C-alpha positions in Angstrom: -16.0 19.7 2.7 -13.1 18.6 4.6 -10.0 17.6 2.8 -11.5 18.4 -0.7 -8.4 17.9 -2.8 -7.2 14.8 -1.0 -10.8 13.3 -1.6 -10.4 14.2 -5.3 -7.0 12.5 -5.5 -8.4 9.4 -3.8 -11.0 9.0 -6.4 -8.6 9.4 -9.2 -6.2 6.7 -7.7 -9.2 4.5 -7.0 -10.0 4.4 -10.7 -6.3 3.7 -11.5 -6.2 0.8 -9.0 -8.9 -0.8 -10.9 -7.2 -0.3 -14.3 -3.9 -1.6 -12.9 -5.5 -4.8 -11.7 -4.4 -4.1 -8.0 -7.8 -5.1 -6.7 -10.9 -7.0 -7.6 -14.5 -5.8 -7.1 -14.9 -3.4 -4.2 -12.0 -4.7 -2.2 -8.8 -2.6 -1.2 -8.7 0.9 0.2 -6.6 4.1 0.1 -6.0 7.0 2.4 -4.3 10.3 2.8 -3.4 12.0 6.1 -3.4 15.7 6.5 -2.7 16.9 10.1 -5.2 15.1 12.4 -7.5 14.0 9.8 -7.5 11.2 7.3 -9.4 10.9 4.1 -10.3 7.2 3.2 -12.2 5.3 0.9 -15.7 4.1 1.9 -16.7 0.4 2.6 -17.9 -1.7 -0.2 -18.6 1.1 -2.7 -17.9 0.6 -6.3 -15.0 2.4 -7.5 -16.4 3.6 -10.8 -19.3 5.4 -8.7 -17.0 7.2 -6.4 -17.2 11.1 -6.0 -15.3 13.5 -3.6 -18.6 13.2 -1.5 -18.3 9.5 -1.2 -14.8 9.8 0.4 -15.1 9.6 4.3 -12.9 11.6 6.7 -12.0 10.3 10.1 -9.5 11.6 12.9 -6.2 9.6 13.5 -8.3 8.0 16.4 -10.7 6.6 13.8 -13.7 8.7 14.6 -15.8 9.7 11.5 -16.1 13.5 11.0 -17.2 14.0 7.4 -19.0 11.7 4.8 -22.3 10.1 4.7 -21.0 6.6 3.8 -19.3 4.1 6.2 -15.5 4.2 6.0 -13.4 1.3 5.0 -13.3 -1.8 7.4 -9.5 -1.2 7.5 -9.4 2.0 9.1 -7.5 0.4 12.1 -4.7 -0.6 9.7 -4.4 2.8 8.0 -4.5 4.9 11.3 -2.0 2.6 12.9 0.4 3.0 10.0 0.2 6.8 10.5 0.8 6.4 14.1 4.0 4.5 13.6 5.5 6.0 10.5 5.9 9.4 8.7 3.6 8.4 6.0 0.9 10.8 4.6 -0.6 8.0 2.3 -1.5 4.2 2.6 -2.5 1.9 -0.2 -4.1 -1.5 0.6 -4.8 -3.7 -2.3 -5.7 -7.4 -3.2 -3.7 -8.1 -6.2 -3.4 -11.5 -7.6 0.3 -12.3 -7.4 1.0 -10.7 -4.1 -2.1 -12.5 -2.6 -1.0 -15.7 -4.0 2.5 -15.5 -2.7 1.3 -14.4 0.8 -0.1 -17.9 1.2 3.3 -19.6 0.4 6.2 -17.3 1.7 7.2 -15.8 4.9 9.2 -13.1 3.1 9.4 -11.9 -0.6 13.2 -12.2 -1.4 15.4 -9.8 -3.4 14.9 -11.3 -6.8 15.1 -7.8 -8.5 16.8 -4.7 -7.3 13.4 -2.5 -7.4 12.6 -4.2 -4.4 14.7 -1.3 -2.7 11.6 0.9 -3.2 10.0 -1.3 -0.6 13.1 -0.9 1.7 14.2 -4.5 1.0 12.8 -8.1 1.3 9.1 -7.7 1.9 7.8 -9.6 5.0 4.5 -11.5 5.2 2.5 -10.5 8.3 0.7 -13.3 10.0 -3.0 -13.8 9.2 -5.7 -12.1 11.1 -9.4 -11.2 10.3 -9.8 -8.3 8.0 -10.6 -5.0 9.7 -9.3 -6.2 13.1 -6.9 -4.5 15.4 -4.9 -7.7 15.3 -4.3 -7.5 11.5 -3.4 -3.7 12.0 -0.8 -4.6 14.6 0.5 -7.4 12.5 1.1 -5.4 9.4 2.8 -2.5 11.2 5.1 -4.9 12.9 6.0 -6.7 9.6 6.6 -3.3 8.0 9.2 -2.0 10.4 12.0 -0.6 8.3 9.9 -1.1 5.1 7.4 0.6 3.0 5.3 -2.5 2.2 3.9 -5.7 3.5 2.3 -8.9 2.3 -0.8 -9.9 4.4 -1.0 -13.7 4.8 -3.9 -15.0 2.8 -5.2 -11.4 2.1 -3.2 -9.0 0.1 -0.8 -6.1 0.4 -0.2 -2.8 2.0 2.2 0.1 1.0 2.7 3.6 2.4 4.6 6.7 1.5 5.1 10.5 1.8 2.5 11.0 -0.8 -0.2 9.0 -2.5 1.7 8.7 -5.7 4.7 7.3 -4.0 2.5 4.8 -2.0 0.8 3.8 -5.1 3.9 3.4 -7.1 5.2 1.1 -4.3 2.0 -1.0 -4.7 2.4 -1.3 -8.4 6.1 -2.3 -8.0 5.4 -4.8 -5.2 2.9 -6.6 -7.3 5.3 -6.6 -10.2 8.1 -8.2 -8.2 5.7 -10.6 -6.9 4.6 -11.6 -10.5 8.3 -11.9 -11.3 9.2 -14.1 -8.5 6.3 -16.3 -9.4 7.2 -16.7 -13.1 10.8 -17.3 -12.2 9.9 -20.0 -9.8 8.0 -21.7 -12.5 11.2 -22.2 -14.3 13.6 -23.0 -11.5 15.2 -21.6 -8.5 15.8 -17.6 -8.6 19.0 -16.0 -8.1 18.8 -13.5 -5.3 20.6 -10.2 -5.1 22.7 -9.6 -2.0 21.3 -7.1 0.5 24.4 -4.7 0.1 23.3 -4.3 -3.6 19.8 -3.4 -2.5 21.1 -0.8 -0.1 23.2 0.6 -3.1 20.0 0.8 -5.3 18.1 2.4 -2.5 20.7 5.1 -2.3 20.7 5.6 -6.2 17.0 5.8 -6.2 17.1 8.8 -3.8 18.6 11.0 -6.6 16.8 9.1 -9.6 14.6 11.0 -12.1 14.5 14.3 -13.8 15.3 17.4 -12.0 14.0 20.8 -12.9 16.6 23.3 -13.9 17.0 26.6 -12.0 16.2 29.7 -13.9 
């Protein structure tokens, strides 16, 4: 089985995606790249029924080379992200708050410093039909210099150097969208200056626990 470990990891994160309310029904899709191959979730399959065998493998050009199910309709988006970035994982979701704000905003502003995880204010890509090359191109253009994007009247996409990091960015993106929504119910949010976002981004590079040398 091609990319067995990556396929198992995708199954695990699909189940987490449901539990974290990042998607609804069978919507959303995840992928991991290794070399010239991409493991990606199948189209329209119930997440609770997924197994490693259910996961599809395509080339970076989108040709299916393993798996019996049809790959996600968003293969063009995933492969184009890999073409234009150093990412090794992509997470595409349909969360409530990110999707709601995508119909109202041109950009998610720096309402919280953790937007630094996304590279700064998150742009909204123009609407295009799901699964289309046009949508893939819009999303990659809007993600230049960023690790995430809101897709107008659709959802959100994040990427990273691992599935764990791409997924964490999706979780934070939805949380910031929810925070912005809640703040707007009460008034006009105060925004952080972009130089503060840059400072936070530098601090986050060294944030977390380090393993002591022996």
